[in-house]
C-alpha positions as CSV (number, residue, x, y, z in Angstrom):
1,M,-2.3,-42.4,38.2
2,V,-4.2,-42.3,41.6
3,A,-2.6,-40.4,44.5
4,L,-2.6,-42.3,47.8
5,K,-2.6,-39.2,49.9
6,P,-5.1,-36.5,49.1
7,P,-3.4,-33.2,48.4
8,P,-4.3,-30.1,50.4
9,Q,-7.1,-28.1,48.9
10,D,-7.8,-24.4,48.9
11,R,-11.5,-23.6,49.5
12,R,-13.4,-20.5,48.7
13,P,-14.8,-18.7,51.8
14,G,-18.3,-19.7,52.5
15,T,-18.2,-22.9,50.3
16,D,-17.0,-26.4,50.7
17,A,-16.0,-26.8,47.1
18,P,-12.3,-27.2,46.2
19,F,-10.7,-24.8,43.7
20,M,-10.1,-26.3,40.3
21,P,-8.1,-24.7,37.4
22,S,-10.2,-23.7,34.5
23,R,-9.0,-24.8,31.0
24,A,-10.5,-21.8,29.3
25,Q,-8.6,-19.0,31.1
26,G,-7.0,-20.6,34.1
27,R,-9.4,-19.0,36.6
28,D,-10.2,-20.7,39.9
29,E,-13.9,-21.8,40.1
30,P,-15.7,-24.0,42.6
31,A,-16.2,-27.6,41.4
32,T,-19.9,-27.5,42.0
33,K,-22.8,-27.2,39.7
34,G,-24.1,-24.3,41.7
35,G,-21.0,-22.4,41.2
36,A,-21.2,-23.1,37.5
37,D,-24.8,-22.0,37.4
38,R,-24.1,-18.8,39.2
39,N,-21.3,-18.0,36.8
40,A,-23.4,-18.8,33.8
41,A,-26.2,-16.6,35.1
42,G,-24.2,-13.4,35.3
43,N,-20.8,-11.8,35.4
44,S,-18.5,-11.5,38.5
45,D,-20.3,-8.5,40.0
46,G,-23.7,-10.0,39.7
47,A,-24.9,-8.0,36.7
48,Q,-27.3,-9.8,34.5
49,S,-27.7,-9.4,30.8
50,P,-31.1,-8.3,29.5
51,R,-33.3,-10.9,28.0
52,G,-32.6,-11.4,24.4
53,A,-29.4,-9.4,24.5
54,A,-26.1,-10.7,23.1
55,P,-23.8,-12.0,25.8
56,T,-20.8,-10.0,26.7
57,N,-17.2,-11.1,26.4
58,N,-17.0,-11.7,30.2
59,Q,-20.2,-13.8,30.0
60,V,-18.8,-16.0,27.2
61,A,-15.5,-16.5,29.1
62,S,-17.3,-17.3,32.4
63,T,-19.6,-19.8,30.6
64,S,-16.7,-21.6,29.1
65,S,-14.9,-21.6,32.4
66,A,-17.9,-22.9,34.3
67,G,-18.5,-25.7,31.8
68,A,-15.0,-26.8,32.1
69,A,-15.2,-26.7,35.9
70,E,-18.4,-28.8,35.9
71,K,-16.9,-31.4,33.6
72,T,-13.8,-31.6,35.9
73,A,-16.0,-32.1,39.0
74,Q,-17.8,-35.0,37.3
75,V,-14.6,-36.7,36.4
76,A,-13.3,-36.3,40.0
77,A,-16.4,-37.7,41.5
78,T,-16.5,-40.8,39.3
79,T,-12.9,-41.6,40.0
80,A,-12.9,-41.0,43.8
81,P,-12.5,-44.3,45.8
82,A,-15.0,-45.4,48.4
83,G,-14.6,-44.4,52.0
84,G,-14.6,-40.7,51.4
85,L,-11.0,-40.4,50.2
86,N,-10.7,-37.3,48.1
87,A,-8.2,-38.8,45.5
88,E,-7.5,-37.0,42.2
89,V,-6.6,-38.3,38.7
90,V,-3.4,-36.6,37.6
91,G,-2.5,-36.2,34.0
92,G,-5.9,-37.2,32.6
93,D,-7.4,-35.8,29.4
94,E,-9.4,-33.3,31.3
95,F,-6.2,-31.7,32.9
96,L,-3.7,-29.5,31.2
97,P,0.0,-30.4,31.6
98,A,1.7,-28.7,34.5
99,D,3.7,-26.3,32.3
100,E,0.5,-25.0,30.8
101,L,-1.3,-24.3,34.0
102,D,-1.9,-20.6,34.5
103,L,-1.8,-20.5,38.3
104,V,-1.7,-17.2,40.1
105,P,-0.3,-17.0,43.7
106,S,-2.8,-16.1,46.4
107,G,-3.1,-12.5,47.2
108,V,-2.4,-11.4,43.7
109,T,-5.1,-9.8,41.6
110,R,-5.5,-11.5,38.2
111,P,-5.4,-9.1,35.3
112,A,-8.2,-8.9,32.7
113,P,-7.8,-11.2,29.8
114,G,-5.4,-9.8,27.2
115,Q,-3.7,-7.5,29.8
116,S,-0.4,-7.8,31.6
117,A,0.0,-7.0,35.3
118,Q,1.1,-3.5,34.4
119,G,-1.9,-3.0,32.2
120,N,-0.1,-3.5,28.9
121,T,-1.5,-5.6,26.1
122,I,0.0,-9.1,25.9
123,A,1.2,-9.9,22.3
124,P,-0.1,-13.2,21.0
125,S,2.5,-15.9,21.0
126,S,3.8,-16.8,17.6
127,P,2.9,-20.3,16.3
128,K,5.5,-23.0,16.4
129,R,7.7,-23.1,13.3
130,K,6.8,-26.0,11.0
131,W,9.3,-27.3,8.5
132,G,8.4,-29.0,5.3
133,V,9.1,-29.3,1.6
134,P,8.1,-26.3,-0.5
135,P,6.1,-26.8,-3.7
136,I,8.3,-28.0,-6.6
137,R,7.5,-27.5,-10.2
138,W,9.1,-30.3,-12.1
139,G,9.1,-31.9,-15.5
140,G,11.2,-33.5,-18.1
141,S,11.4,-35.3,-21.4
142,L,12.8,-38.4,-23.1
143,S,14.0,-38.1,-26.7
144,A,15.5,-40.1,-29.5
145,G,17.0,-38.6,-32.6
146,F,19.1,-39.1,-35.7
147,R,21.5,-36.6,-37.1
148,R,23.6,-36.5,-40.3
149,S,26.3,-33.8,-40.6
150,Q,28.7,-32.9,-43.4
151,S,31.6,-30.6,-43.8
152,E,33.9,-29.6,-46.6
153,N,37.0,-30.6,-44.7
154,S,35.7,-33.9,-43.2
155,D,33.7,-37.0,-44.0
156,S,29.9,-37.1,-43.3
157,A,28.8,-38.7,-40.1
158,T,25.5,-40.2,-38.8
159,N,24.7,-40.0,-35.1
160,Q,22.0,-41.6,-33.0
161,I,21.2,-39.4,-30.0
162,Y,19.2,-40.5,-26.9
163,E,18.5,-38.0,-24.2
164,A,16.8,-38.0,-20.8
165,R,16.1,-34.5,-19.4
166,L,14.8,-33.4,-16.0
167,R,13.9,-29.9,-15.0
168,A,12.7,-28.5,-11.6
169,N,12.4,-25.2,-9.8
170,S,11.3,-24.2,-6.3
171,Y,12.3,-21.9,-3.4
172,I,13.9,-22.1,0.0
173,M,11.9,-21.0,3.0
174,Q,10.1,-18.3,1.1
175,P,10.2,-17.1,-2.6
176,Y,11.8,-13.8,-1.4
177,I,14.5,-15.7,0.4
178,A,16.0,-17.9,-2.3
179,L,14.9,-19.3,-5.7
180,V,16.4,-22.4,-7.1
181,S,16.1,-24.1,-10.5
182,A,17.9,-27.0,-12.2
183,D,18.0,-28.6,-15.7
184,T,19.9,-31.8,-16.1
185,S,20.3,-34.1,-19.2
186,L,21.8,-37.5,-19.7
187,T,22.8,-37.9,-23.4
188,M,24.1,-41.0,-25.2
189,V,25.5,-40.5,-28.7
190,R,26.3,-43.4,-31.1
191,D,28.5,-42.3,-33.9
192,Q,29.1,-43.9,-37.3
193,S,31.5,-42.2,-39.7
194,G,31.3,-42.3,-43.4
195,S,34.5,-44.5,-43.8
196,G,32.6,-47.6,-42.9
197,S,35.4,-49.2,-40.9
198,A,34.7,-51.3,-37.9
199,A,36.9,-49.1,-35.7
200,A,34.8,-46.0,-36.7
201,S,31.4,-47.7,-36.0
202,N,29.4,-48.4,-32.9
203,L,31.3,-45.8,-30.9
204,T,29.2,-44.7,-27.9
205,G,29.7,-41.5,-26.0
206,T,27.8,-40.5,-22.9
207,S,27.6,-37.0,-21.4
208,I,25.8,-35.4,-18.5
209,T,24.9,-31.7,-19.1
210,G,22.6,-29.2,-17.5
211,N,22.5,-25.9,-15.6
212,G,21.5,-24.7,-12.2
213,I,20.6,-21.2,-10.9
214,L,20.5,-20.1,-7.2
215,S,19.1,-16.6,-6.5
216,V,19.4,-15.4,-2.8
217,F,17.2,-12.4,-1.8
218,P,16.3,-11.7,-5.4
219,Q,14.1,-8.7,-4.6
220,S,16.3,-7.1,-2.0
221,R,18.9,-4.4,-2.0
222,F,21.7,-7.1,-2.0
223,P,20.7,-9.9,-4.4
224,F,23.1,-12.7,-5.1
225,Q,23.0,-15.1,-8.0
226,A,25.1,-18.1,-8.8
227,S,24.7,-20.2,-12.0
228,L,26.5,-23.2,-13.4
229,G,26.0,-24.6,-16.9
230,I,27.5,-27.6,-18.7
231,S,26.9,-28.2,-22.4
232,D,28.2,-30.6,-25.1
233,S,28.3,-29.7,-28.8
234,R,27.2,-33.3,-29.6
235,S,23.8,-32.8,-27.9
236,D,23.0,-29.0,-28.1
237,G,22.7,-28.7,-31.9
238,S,26.2,-27.4,-32.6
239,F,28.6,-28.5,-35.3
240,T,30.6,-31.4,-33.9
241,D,34.0,-31.2,-35.7
242,N,35.7,-30.5,-32.3
243,N,33.2,-32.2,-30.0
244,T,33.4,-29.3,-27.6
245,R,32.4,-29.5,-24.0
246,S,31.7,-26.2,-22.3
247,T,31.5,-25.4,-18.5
248,R,30.3,-22.0,-17.5
249,L,30.2,-20.6,-13.9
250,A,29.0,-17.1,-12.9
251,L,28.7,-15.5,-9.5
252,R,27.3,-12.0,-9.0
253,Q,26.7,-9.9,-5.9
254,D,24.9,-6.5,-6.0
255,Y,24.5,-4.0,-3.1
256,R,22.5,-0.9,-2.7
257,P,22.2,0.8,0.8
258,A,18.9,1.7,2.3
259,R,20.0,5.3,2.4
260,G,22.4,7.0,0.1
261,N,22.8,7.3,-3.7
262,W,25.5,4.7,-4.3
263,N,25.6,1.1,-5.5
264,A,28.3,-1.5,-6.0
265,S,28.5,-4.9,-7.7
266,G,31.1,-7.7,-8.1
267,R,31.2,-10.7,-10.4
268,Y,33.3,-13.7,-11.1
269,D,33.0,-15.7,-14.4
270,R,34.7,-18.8,-15.6
271,S,34.5,-20.5,-19.0
272,Q,36.2,-23.7,-19.9
273,L,36.1,-25.3,-23.3
274,E,37.5,-28.8,-23.9
275,G,37.7,-30.6,-27.3
276,S,40.1,-32.0,-29.8
277,F,42.0,-28.6,-29.7
278,G,42.8,-29.2,-26.0
279,K,41.6,-26.9,-23.2
280,D,40.7,-23.2,-23.3
281,V,40.0,-21.6,-19.9
282,V,38.9,-18.0,-19.2
283,D,38.7,-16.5,-15.7
284,R,37.4,-13.0,-15.2
285,I,36.8,-10.8,-12.1
286,T,34.9,-7.5,-12.5
287,G,33.7,-4.9,-10.1
288,S,31.9,-1.6,-10.3
289,Y,30.9,1.3,-8.0
290,S,28.9,4.5,-8.6
291,T,27.6,7.4,-6.6
292,N,26.1,10.8,-7.2
293,S,25.1,13.9,-5.4
294,D,23.7,17.3,-6.4
295,D,26.9,18.5,-8.1
296,H,29.2,15.4,-8.2
297,N,29.0,12.0,-9.8
298,L,31.7,9.3,-9.4
299,S,32.0,5.9,-11.0
300,A,34.7,3.2,-11.0
301,E,35.0,-0.1,-12.7
302,G,37.8,-2.7,-13.0
303,S,38.4,-6.1,-14.4
304,F,41.1,-8.8,-14.4
305,A,40.9,-11.6,-16.9
306,S,43.2,-14.5,-17.9
307,N,43.0,-16.9,-20.9
308,R,44.8,-20.2,-20.8
309,S,45.0,-22.6,-23.8
310,D,47.5,-24.9,-25.4
311,D,48.8,-22.3,-27.8
312,L,48.1,-19.0,-26.0
313,T,48.4,-17.5,-22.5
314,S,47.2,-14.0,-21.9
315,D,46.4,-11.7,-19.0
316,D,44.3,-8.5,-19.3
317,F,43.9,-5.9,-16.6
318,Y,41.8,-2.7,-16.8
319,A,40.6,0.0,-14.4
320,L,38.7,3.2,-15.1
321,V,37.5,6.0,-12.8
322,N,35.2,8.8,-14.0
323,H,34.3,12.0,-12.1
324,G,32.0,14.8,-13.0
325,Y,31.4,18.1,-11.3
326,R,29.1,20.9,-12.2
327,L,30.3,24.3,-10.9
328,D,27.2,26.2,-12.1
329,E,24.6,26.1,-14.8
330,A,27.2,27.1,-17.4
331,T,30.4,25.3,-16.3
332,S,31.1,21.6,-15.8
333,V,34.2,19.5,-15.5
334,S,34.7,15.8,-16.2
335,T,37.8,13.8,-15.5
336,S,38.7,10.2,-16.4
337,A,41.7,8.1,-15.5
338,S,42.4,4.6,-16.7
339,V,45.1,1.9,-16.4
340,A,45.4,-1.1,-18.7
341,R,47.9,-3.9,-19.2
342,Q,47.9,-6.8,-21.7
343,K,50.4,-9.6,-21.5
344,Y,50.4,-12.6,-23.7
345,S,52.7,-15.4,-24.9
346,L,52.4,-17.7,-27.9
347,S,53.8,-21.2,-28.1
348,G,53.9,-23.8,-30.8
349,D,56.1,-26.3,-32.5
350,S,58.6,-23.7,-33.7
351,L,57.3,-20.5,-32.2
352,D,57.7,-19.2,-28.6
353,S,57.2,-15.5,-28.4
354,G,55.2,-13.0,-26.4
355,G,54.6,-9.4,-25.6
356,D,53.7,-7.0,-22.8
357,A,51.9,-3.7,-23.2
358,Q,50.8,-1.3,-20.5
359,S,49.4,2.1,-20.6
360,A,47.9,4.8,-18.3
361,Q,46.1,8.0,-19.2
362,I,44.3,10.9,-17.5
363,F,42.0,13.2,-19.4
364,S,40.1,16.2,-17.9
365,Y,37.7,18.3,-19.9
366,L,36.2,21.7,-19.0
367,S,33.1,23.1,-20.8
368,W,31.7,26.6,-20.4
369,V,28.4,27.3,-22.2
370,P,26.5,30.2,-20.8
371,S,23.0,30.6,-22.0
372,D,23.0,34.4,-22.0
373,S,26.3,35.0,-23.8
374,R,27.6,34.7,-27.4
375,W,30.8,33.3,-26.1
376,Q,31.5,29.7,-25.2
377,G,34.7,27.8,-24.6
378,T,36.3,24.4,-23.8
379,A,39.7,23.3,-22.3
380,N,41.3,20.0,-21.7
381,L,44.4,18.5,-20.1
382,R,45.8,15.0,-20.9
383,Y,48.5,12.7,-19.9
384,F,49.4,9.5,-21.6
385,Q,52.2,6.9,-21.2
386,N,52.7,3.6,-23.0
387,Q,55.4,0.9,-22.7
388,S,55.4,-2.1,-24.9
389,T,57.8,-5.0,-25.1
390,F,57.9,-7.4,-28.1
391,G,60.6,-9.9,-28.8
392,G,63.0,-8.4,-26.3
393,T,62.6,-4.9,-27.7
394,T,61.0,-2.2,-25.5
395,F,59.1,0.8,-26.8
396,E,58.2,3.7,-24.5
397,N,56.2,6.8,-25.1
398,R,55.1,9.5,-22.7
399,N,53.5,12.9,-23.3
400,I,51.5,15.5,-21.6
401,G,49.5,18.3,-23.2
402,G,46.5,20.4,-23.2
403,S,44.4,22.6,-25.5
404,A,41.8,25.4,-25.3
405,S,39.2,26.8,-27.7
406,L,37.0,29.8,-27.7
407,T,34.0,30.4,-30.0
408,Y,32.1,33.6,-30.7
409,R,28.6,33.3,-32.1
410,A,28.2,36.4,-34.2
411,N,24.7,35.5,-35.4
412,Q,22.7,32.4,-36.2
413,N,24.8,31.8,-39.4
414,L,28.4,32.9,-38.5
415,N,30.7,31.4,-35.8
416,L,34.3,32.6,-35.2
417,F,36.7,30.3,-33.3
418,G,40.3,30.1,-32.1
419,T,42.3,27.3,-30.6
420,F,45.6,26.8,-28.8
421,G,47.4,23.6,-27.8
422,A,50.7,22.4,-26.4
423,N,52.3,19.0,-26.1
424,S,55.5,17.6,-24.6
425,D,57.0,14.1,-25.0
426,L,59.4,11.9,-23.0
427,D,62.5,13.4,-24.6
428,G,61.5,17.0,-23.7
429,N,60.3,18.0,-27.2
430,L,57.8,20.7,-27.0
431,G,55.2,21.4,-29.7
432,T,52.5,24.0,-30.0
433,N,49.7,24.7,-32.4
434,Q,47.4,27.6,-33.0
435,S,44.5,28.1,-35.3
436,L,41.9,30.7,-36.3
437,G,38.8,30.2,-38.4
438,L,35.2,30.7,-39.1
439,N,32.1,28.6,-40.0
440,Y,29.2,29.9,-42.0
441,S,25.9,28.2,-42.6
442,G,23.4,29.8,-45.0
443,D,19.7,30.2,-44.3
444,P,17.8,27.1,-45.5
445,L,15.9,27.6,-48.8
446,N,12.7,25.8,-49.7
447,F,11.9,24.9,-53.3
448,G,8.5,23.3,-53.1
449,N,9.0,20.1,-51.1
450,Y,12.8,20.3,-51.4
451,Y,15.0,21.7,-48.6
452,Y,18.3,23.3,-49.7
453,N,21.2,24.4,-47.5
454,W,24.8,25.5,-48.1
455,Y,27.8,25.9,-45.8
456,G,31.4,26.9,-45.8
457,A,34.5,27.1,-43.5
458,T,38.0,28.4,-43.6
459,S,40.9,28.3,-41.2
460,V,44.6,29.1,-40.8
461,S,46.9,27.2,-38.5
462,N,50.5,27.3,-37.3
463,S,52.5,24.5,-35.7
464,T,55.9,24.8,-33.9
465,S,58.3,22.2,-32.6
466,S,61.6,22.4,-30.7
467,Q,63.1,19.9,-33.2
468,V,61.9,21.2,-36.6
469,D,60.9,24.4,-38.3
470,A,57.4,25.8,-37.9
471,Q,54.8,24.7,-40.4
472,R,51.8,26.7,-41.5
473,S,48.7,25.5,-43.3
474,M,45.5,26.9,-44.8
475,A,42.2,25.0,-45.4
476,A,38.9,25.9,-47.0
477,T,35.7,23.9,-47.4
478,L,32.5,24.6,-49.3
479,G,29.5,22.3,-49.6
480,H,25.8,22.1,-50.1
481,S,22.9,19.6,-49.6
482,L,19.5,18.9,-50.9
483,Q,16.8,17.0,-49.0
484,R,13.3,15.8,-49.6
485,S,10.7,14.0,-47.6
486,W,7.6,12.1,-48.7
487,Q,4.6,11.2,-46.5
488,T,3.6,8.1,-48.5
489,A,1.0,6.9,-45.9
490,E,-0.1,7.5,-42.4
491,Q,3.0,7.3,-40.1
492,T,5.2,6.3,-43.0
493,T,7.9,8.7,-44.2
494,V,10.5,8.4,-46.9
495,S,13.5,10.7,-46.9
496,G,16.3,11.3,-49.3
497,S,19.3,13.6,-49.5
498,L,22.2,14.6,-51.8
499,N,25.4,16.1,-50.5
500,Q,28.5,17.5,-52.2
501,T,31.6,19.0,-50.6
502,V,34.9,20.3,-52.0
503,S,37.9,21.2,-49.8
504,N,41.5,22.4,-50.4
505,N,44.4,22.0,-48.0
506,R,47.8,23.7,-48.5
507,S,50.7,23.4,-46.1
508,M,54.1,25.3,-46.1
509,G,57.3,24.6,-44.2
510,L,59.3,21.4,-43.7
511,S,57.0,19.3,-45.9
512,S,55.0,21.4,-48.2
513,S,52.0,19.8,-49.9
514,S,48.8,20.6,-51.6
515,S,45.7,18.5,-52.1
516,T,42.1,19.0,-53.2
517,S,39.2,16.6,-52.1
518,L,35.8,16.2,-53.7
519,S,33.1,14.2,-51.9
520,H,29.7,13.1,-53.0
521,S,27.1,11.1,-51.1
522,A,23.5,10.1,-51.4
523,S,21.1,8.4,-49.0
524,V,17.5,7.3,-48.9
525,S,15.6,5.9,-45.9
526,M,12.1,4.9,-44.9
527,Q,10.6,5.0,-41.4
528,A,7.3,3.2,-41.0
529,T,5.0,2.7,-38.0
530,P,1.6,2.3,-39.6
531,S,0.2,0.2,-36.7
532,D,1.2,-1.5,-33.5
533,N,1.9,-4.7,-35.5
534,L,4.5,-3.1,-37.9
535,S,7.4,-0.9,-37.3
536,G,10.6,-0.7,-39.3
537,Y,13.5,1.3,-40.7
538,I,15.3,0.8,-44.0
539,S,18.1,2.9,-45.2
540,G,20.7,2.9,-48.0
541,S,23.6,5.2,-48.6
542,V,26.5,5.5,-51.1
543,S,29.5,7.8,-50.9
544,D,32.5,8.6,-53.1
545,N,35.6,10.5,-51.8
546,R,38.5,11.4,-54.1
547,T,41.7,13.3,-53.3
548,M,43.9,14.9,-55.9
549,G,47.3,16.4,-55.5
550,D,50.5,15.2,-53.8
551,N,48.9,12.1,-52.2
552,P,46.0,11.0,-54.4
553,S,43.5,8.5,-53.0
554,A,40.0,7.3,-53.5
555,F,37.4,5.7,-51.2
556,Q,33.9,4.4,-52.0
557,M,31.4,2.8,-49.6
558,L,27.9,1.3,-49.9
559,N,25.9,0.8,-46.7
560,V,22.4,-0.9,-46.4
561,Q,20.6,-1.2,-43.0
562,V,17.3,-3.0,-42.2
563,N,15.7,-2.9,-38.8
564,G,12.1,-3.7,-37.8
565,R,9.4,-5.9,-36.5
566,W,6.4,-7.1,-38.4
567,H,3.6,-8.9,-36.5
568,I,2.1,-10.5,-39.6
569,N,-0.9,-12.2,-37.9
570,A,-1.8,-13.9,-34.8
571,Y,0.6,-16.8,-35.5
572,S,3.5,-15.3,-37.4
573,E,6.1,-12.6,-36.8
574,L,9.2,-11.3,-38.6
575,N,12.2,-9.5,-36.9
576,A,15.2,-8.1,-38.6
577,N,18.4,-6.2,-37.7
578,L,20.9,-6.4,-40.5
579,T,23.7,-4.2,-41.8
580,W,25.7,-4.8,-45.0
581,Q,28.7,-2.7,-45.9
582,L,30.9,-2.7,-49.0
583,S,34.0,-0.5,-49.3
584,R,36.8,0.1,-51.7
585,Q,40.0,2.0,-51.0
586,Q,42.8,3.0,-53.3
587,S,45.9,5.1,-52.3
588,E,48.9,6.2,-54.3
589,S,52.1,8.1,-53.2
590,Q,54.2,10.2,-55.5
591,T,57.4,9.1,-53.7
592,D,58.6,5.6,-54.3
593,T,60.1,3.5,-51.6
594,V,63.5,1.8,-52.0
595,I,64.2,-1.5,-50.2
596,I,67.2,-3.9,-50.2
597,D,66.5,-7.5,-51.1
598,E,68.3,-10.6,-49.7
599,F,71.1,-10.3,-52.2
600,G,71.8,-6.6,-51.3
601,R,70.2,-5.2,-54.5
602,P,68.0,-2.1,-54.3
603,I,64.4,-2.5,-55.3
604,I,61.9,0.3,-56.1
605,V,58.5,-0.3,-54.6
606,D,55.4,1.5,-55.9
607,N,53.4,2.8,-53.0
608,E,50.0,2.1,-54.7
609,S,47.5,-0.1,-52.9
610,L,44.0,-1.3,-53.5
611,S,41.8,-3.0,-51.1
612,R,38.1,-4.2,-51.0
613,T,36.2,-5.2,-47.9
614,S,32.7,-6.3,-47.3
615,S,30.9,-7.1,-44.0
616,L,27.6,-8.4,-42.9
617,S,26.3,-8.4,-39.4
618,G,23.0,-8.8,-37.5
619,N,20.2,-11.3,-37.4
620,L,16.9,-12.1,-39.1
621,G,14.2,-14.2,-37.5
622,Y,10.8,-15.5,-38.6
623,S,8.3,-17.7,-36.6
624,H,4.9,-19.2,-37.4
625,G,2.8,-20.8,-34.7
626,R,0.4,-22.6,-37.1
627,L,2.1,-23.4,-40.3
628,L,-0.2,-24.3,-43.3
629,G,-3.1,-23.9,-40.9
630,V,-2.2,-27.1,-39.0
631,R,-2.7,-26.8,-35.3
632,G,0.5,-27.7,-33.4
633,L,2.8,-27.3,-36.4
634,R,5.4,-24.6,-35.7
635,Y,8.2,-23.2,-37.8
636,T,11.2,-21.0,-36.9
637,L,14.0,-19.4,-38.9
638,D,17.0,-17.8,-37.3
639,F,19.8,-16.2,-39.5
640,R,22.8,-14.7,-37.9
641,A,25.9,-13.1,-39.5
642,N,29.1,-11.5,-38.3
643,T,31.9,-11.6,-40.9
644,N,34.3,-9.7,-38.6
645,R,36.4,-12.1,-36.6
646,D,35.9,-11.6,-32.9
647,Q,39.1,-11.8,-30.8
648,S,37.5,-10.9,-27.5
649,R,38.0,-14.3,-25.8
650,I,41.7,-13.7,-25.9
651,R,41.1,-10.5,-24.0
652,G,39.0,-12.3,-21.3
653,N,35.4,-12.4,-22.6
654,P,34.0,-15.7,-21.2
655,D,30.9,-15.6,-23.5
656,A,32.9,-15.4,-26.7
657,L,33.7,-18.5,-28.9
658,R,37.1,-19.5,-29.9
659,S,38.1,-17.7,-33.1
660,P,38.3,-20.8,-35.2
661,D,34.8,-21.9,-34.1
662,Q,33.1,-18.6,-35.0
663,A,30.6,-18.7,-37.9
664,A,30.7,-16.0,-40.5
665,W,27.0,-16.7,-41.1
666,D,24.6,-19.3,-39.7
667,L,21.1,-20.3,-40.9
668,D,19.1,-22.4,-38.5
669,Q,15.6,-23.7,-39.5
670,R,13.3,-25.8,-37.2
671,L,10.0,-27.5,-37.8
672,R,8.1,-28.8,-34.8
673,Y,4.8,-30.7,-34.4
674,R,3.2,-31.5,-31.1
675,I,0.4,-34.0,-30.3
676,G,-0.4,-34.0,-26.6
677,R,2.9,-34.5,-24.8
678,I,4.8,-35.8,-27.9
679,D,6.9,-33.4,-29.8
680,T,8.7,-34.1,-33.1
681,E,11.4,-31.7,-34.4
682,L,13.2,-31.4,-37.7
683,Q,16.3,-29.1,-37.7
684,I,18.3,-28.1,-40.8
685,R,21.3,-25.9,-40.1
686,I,23.9,-24.5,-42.5
687,A,26.9,-22.3,-41.5
688,E,30.2,-21.1,-42.7
689,I,33.1,-21.6,-40.2
690,S,36.7,-20.8,-41.1
691,D,35.8,-20.5,-44.8
692,Q,34.3,-24.0,-44.8
693,R,30.7,-24.8,-45.4
694,N,29.1,-27.0,-42.7
695,S,25.6,-28.5,-42.6
696,F,23.5,-31.1,-40.7
697,I,20.0,-32.4,-40.6
698,Y,18.6,-33.5,-37.2
699,F,15.3,-35.3,-36.5
700,R,14.1,-36.3,-33.1
701,V,11.0,-37.4,-31.2
702,I,10.4,-36.1,-27.6
703,R,8.0,-37.3,-24.9
704,N,7.4,-34.7,-22.3
705,F,6.1,-35.2,-18.8
706,G,5.5,-33.1,-15.7
707,A,4.7,-29.4,-15.5
708,F,7.2,-28.1,-18.1
């Protein structure tokens, strides 16, 4: 654009050159070559740099300013019209926009570069914020497989499974702001049952599964995490009798202040199972708080959970508060208070019943253990109440009590003790108990590599009640043990022990009785850590307890435990954590029980019982990264066992399985082979669920792509 009227121009005294703004620093310089030369030759006060010396900062700035002024003058001269009109080009490439001109009013002294008018340093302006897409790590796979499953209570079935999977993770703004990850699968299952009927063939099921995780401020004092997962038993390698679809949601918030020794957290969990059994939903809210100081520590936790299914509805509430206080080095007090409530209702074709149980208790414990005294003591106070309603009948119990004990350590072998306790129930019945006794442990004796010790104890006690006569009892115990250790190799120790104990108890009063017990036990264990690649622990124990007298009984138990890790070589590793227990219990009462049958006739029942139980729990794992020396051929074995039925889902555990779906034991073997980005997998799985043997074989081919 050309201005028709020349604008007024300021001129430097003693020159005819107009002032032009400098692009370098906004300084006014004459638009003449002479002015530029003078500025290039020296600084503003006429000082000249020595020959060969490095230019100063002012010289560099002046040179840049002069060059810009000279270039501006040339452009102005070439664009000026004839006739001497001093027109200007506005908005050309050689001119800064108006909002970027650093013009200083006349009469004002310009500060030095980098300094404000008051002499303060000017902070550099922050760069403009640029928005974009953060780096995304992504990948996925396409797979096709065949599975054949078989169960003792159903026909065999063959499934064709096709799956497309996509995985990605990234961050929002910065990695310390938020992390995100997602894993999504589209699965199509074609089923064909063993019946061979047309209705049972060519059935196609499609499911979308996956999970996502969002972590906000993951490394801060207040991290937040949210996760959502959806799985389908037809595509995750589970047994498919119920075709279970699972949805799992978890939200967690933690907080820790910048100052102070306390922290808090809150969490919400939801688990929903859907299948041929209907729907089973668990919701749980939990929270916790803890703080501590020099002498005090306080913690609190609480949870509320509900379980909703077609045949069961249950609510579970629990709250616990713990407080500890140390008065001095010898005395400490700990107090705990808890409230619990369980409410459930069962419904079925011919059954509609429920129950409600709620309880509250407070327990406080005082310990006094001075380091410079032979005396030490303890005391406790307790309150407990319970109210239960089943089938329209209510049971209520409430009692308050306390006890105290005092021990005198006569020497390293002999201890004398005395106790006193009192208890009162809801009906006002008061009971007390007192006891006196001593414990003696002999000095250990060494017979070569064997270690022998013996011990004994005796006590007398008295119990009183406002309802019945007092009862007195006497007890005596005598036992001994023999131990031996072998150092079989470096950092490998084998230990064994034998124990025998005999005791006699005699009571007098309302119900006089006398009994004698004899106990034997033996154990052997091995602890080995010969190298960093091998560490393990193996133990076995057997015990036999027999009671003779008024109420004879017998109890035997065998326990075997294996725990360890063995890094066999660079490609294979073995891990084990298993416990097997076998027990037998027999009891017999000298007093027979008389019951009345449905016709009103008395029947004498012998109170003799015999029970045997066995349990196996733990896991065993083995992996080999190069099976048979073939590169890319991998084998894994995973064995898990838990013969004890877990009912924690009813009480609000969102991670527990339904009781009918829990496996007593599960053996999972997988053989994988990879060539480039193509994986092949063969899975053989056998499990016992609800006393039924289940098995399947699954083969699939996977094509991977992306960064995963």
